[in-house]
N, C-alpha and C positions, 0 to 999 in steps of 0.2 A: 296264527295261534290266537284263540279267543282268551280273553281275560274276564272271568266272572267275578263280580264284586257284591256279595250278599251284605245286607245290613244287620241281620239277626242270625242267631244260631239255627233257628228253624229254617230260614231261607238257605243257609249254607248247607244244611243236611239235605234239603230238597234238591238243590243243584248237584250235590255229590251223588245223589241217587239217580238223577237224570243223566249225568255225565260222569260215570264211574272212573273214567280215565283222567279226569281233571286232577292236576297235582296241586295240593294245598301249598300256599306260599304266604308267609307273613314277613319274617325278616329277610328271607331269601339268601342267607349266607351259605347254605348248602345247595339249594335249588339253582341259583343263578350260576354257580360254578359249573354244575352239570350242563346247563344250557349254553354257557359261554364256550365250553370245550366240546360242544356238540355231542355230549354223551347221552343226552336225552332230548327228545323233541315231542313233548306231549301235545295232544290236540287242544288242550285248554289248561289254564292256570286258574285256581280257585283262590282269589285274593281275600284273606281273612282279616285284613287290617281294620275293617269297619265293624267287626263283630265284638261288641263290648262285653258279651258274656264270657269271652275267653281271656279277659285281662285280669291282672291283679292277683292278690293272695288274701286269704282270710284264715281265722282260727276258730274252731268249733269242736266241741265234744272230744277234746284230747287229740285232735288232728289238725294239721295245717294243710289247706288246699291251695295249690299253685295253679293258676290258670295256664292253659296251653300257650297263651300269648304273652306270658311273663318274660320280660327280657332279662338278659344277664345283668344289666345295670340295676334293674329292679330287684333281682335275686340277691344282689350284694347287700341289700338292706333288709331282706327277709330274715327271720329269727332262726336260721339254720346255718350253723357255723361252717360245716364242711362245704355246703353248697355255695355259701358266700365266698369262701376261699377259692373254690374251683372257678367261680364266675369271674373273679379278678384275674385269672390266668388266661381267659379266653380273648384272643386277639387284642386289638386296640380299642379305644373308646367307641369308634364308629361301629365296629362289629358287636361290641357289648350292648350298644344302644339298639341294635337291630335284631340280633340273634335271639331266639326264644327257647324256652324249656321244651315246649311241644315240638319244635323243629328238631331238637336234639334227640328226643324220644322217637320221633317219626323216622329220622335217618337211621337210627339204631346201629350206629357205627361202634365197633369195639373201642375206638379211641374217644368216644363222646365224653367230654369232661363232666357233664351233669349227671351221668348215669351212676357212677360209684357213690357219690354223696346221697343220691336218692335211694339207692339200694340199701345202704346201711341204715336208713331211716324207715325201712319197711314200706316202700312206695307202692301205692296202688293206682293204676292207670284207669281212668274212666273214659270209655269210648261211647259214641252215640251215632245213630243213623235214624232214618225215618221209621225203622222197624223197632226202635227202642234203645235202651242203654245197657251196657254191661261193664263189669270191672274185672281187671286182671292184675295180679301182682306184677311188678316190673320184672321180676326174675323170670316169670313165665311169658311176659309180653315180648321180650327179645328172644328170638329163636335161632338166629344165625347172623352171619356178617351182613349187616344192612337189611335184615329180614325181621319182621314182627308179625303179630297175629291180627293186625288190622284187616278187616274186610274191605273190599273195593268201595263200598258205599259208606264207610265209617270215617269219623274224624275223632281225633283226640280232643277231649274237652278240658280235662284237668288231671292233676296227679295229687294225691293226698299222702302225707307222711306223718310219722309219729311226732307229736308236739311235746312229749315229755322231755324235761331237761336232761341233757347228756353231754359228756365231754366228747368232742369229735374234731376231726381235722382232715385236710386234704393235701396231698403232695403229688407232684409229678416230676418226671425227668424228661428233658427235651434237649435238642442240640444247642439251645440257647435258653436264657432265663425267662423270656416273655414272648408273647405272640407266636406260639409254636404248637404244633400238634405233638401229643405226648408220645415218647418212646414207651413209657409205662407210667401208670398213675395209680394212686391208692387213696381210698377214703377209709377212715377208721372211726368207730363209735364205741365208747365205753360207758355202759350203764350197769345193768345187772350182769352183763356178759360182754364179751368182746365180739364185735362184728367188723369185718373188713371186706371191702370190695375193690377189685382191681380192674383197670382198663388197659387195652393194648397188649394183653398177655393171654389171649384166647379168642375164639370166634365170638363169644359173648362175654360181657363183664361177669367176673366170678364173684362169689360170695363165700366167705369162710367165717364160721362162728366157733367160739371157744369160751370156756369159763375164765374168769379173771385170774384164777390160780394158775392158768396155763400160759400166762403172759411170756414167760421165758422161752417157751417153745413155739410161740405163735408166729414169729417171723418165718420159721422153717415150714410151718403148716401152710401159711399163705403162699410161699414160693412153690411148695409141692402141689398146691391146687391149681396152679397156673399151667396153661398149655400154650406157651408162646411159640413163635416161629422166627426164623431168620428172615429179615427183609432189609430194605435200604436204610431203615432208621436204626436198626440194632439187631443183635443176634439173640437167639433164645437164651443162651447162657447168660448174657448180660442182663436181659430182662429179669430172669430169676434172681440174679445177684442184686439187682436194683430193688426188687420187691422185698428181699430180706432187709436191706438197708432202710428203705422207706418205712417198713412196718416197725422196725426197731425205733426209728426216729419218731414215728407217730405215737407209739406206746409211751415213749419218754415224755412227749408233749401232753398226752391225755392223762397219764397216770402220775405225773409229777405232783 
């Protein structure tokens, strides 16, 4: 297996175009699991750790830009309350120091902890290739279980979110309190309206919106929007019940 290590974004895009099957890797918290269990054996890995353009976050024109290489540890310090709370629940310190926002987006798992907090903040994903750049809303970017709209020659560059102040929070239920994949998760944002996004309760993270006056019925709206399944982590009925409870708690927290 070849390991390609570009030093700039332009070089990374050129290598991705030349070797479309090269799998991007930075933190490796998802990719290495696939390799270790022999679920994937790509011809090449595209190591993005040296690409400075993918790092950090910035604020401009009412939006916050999060580089694809932003780690969960760094996201804990970014001015996005729900994302910071979600990042604190991801693995232990070693995983948070390595795992990245771009990796969570690229994996596109329904259980991805970063996805609901980004969705409630109107996330827009910027992708690039040697052919140019394009942007997609995160809601349209994820199209199925671990499937997204990235072309073979594209890389995720960054994601931008609404920088306007808002009350928001993130909660999840797991078989234990920390270092665990979610049975169900929820992010909620309250500004001029209510926006909730849930994970692990459908093939893609769901988004539900309502007016502030509808707060009393909002937990039921969120539960009704979910399409959960029974699996080894929980039943569909339990996930719907948990979403009602999490939404009520999130509303209490944000609207108190």
